[in-house]
Residue, then its C-alpha position, 0 to 999 in steps of 0.5 A: x595449883x596456881x591461883x589466877x588473879x581475877x581479871x579487872x573489868x575495863x570500864x570508863x571511869x567518870x574522869x575518862x568520860x570528862x576528859x573525852x568531852x574536853x578533848x572533843x570540845x577543843x577539837x570542835x572549837x578548833x574546827x567551828x571557829x575558823x569556819x565561822x570566820x570564813x563564813x562571815x568573810x564569805x558573807x561580806x564578799x557576797x554582799x559586796x558583789x551583790x552591791x556591785x552587781x546592782x550598780x552594774x544593773x543600774x548603769x546598764x539600764x541607764x545606758x539602755x535608756x540613753x541608747x533608746x533616746x539616741x534613736x529618736x528624731x528629737x535626739x537626731x535633730x538636736x545633734x544636727x543642730x549642735x554639731x553641724x549647725x542644721x536648722x529649719x528656716x523658721x528656727x530662732x538661733x541664739x548665739x553666745x556673744x563671747x564665742x560666736x557659737x550657738x548657745x548651749x553647744x558646750x564648745 
């Protein structure tokens, strides 16, 4: 009769476990490091866009205030005086001696 060789049991040796951990660490490092870089770049871009948005909001509010002022009678009287020379009879008119234009016209 033939004797059968005893079968070896398959088990993880400690060195295999350590090699598996090392391979996993390398794979995770290859995934996590680029993700961290991408996340930092995305965060910088987000901060940049937020600052641009805030600047646009400030500009919009300034333009809204300017538009509201342009609808007042004071603005209309000022523009009529500057552009067309319209004045009330009792207004004091100050002319710029060098140019002959009204002082403050910017012409």
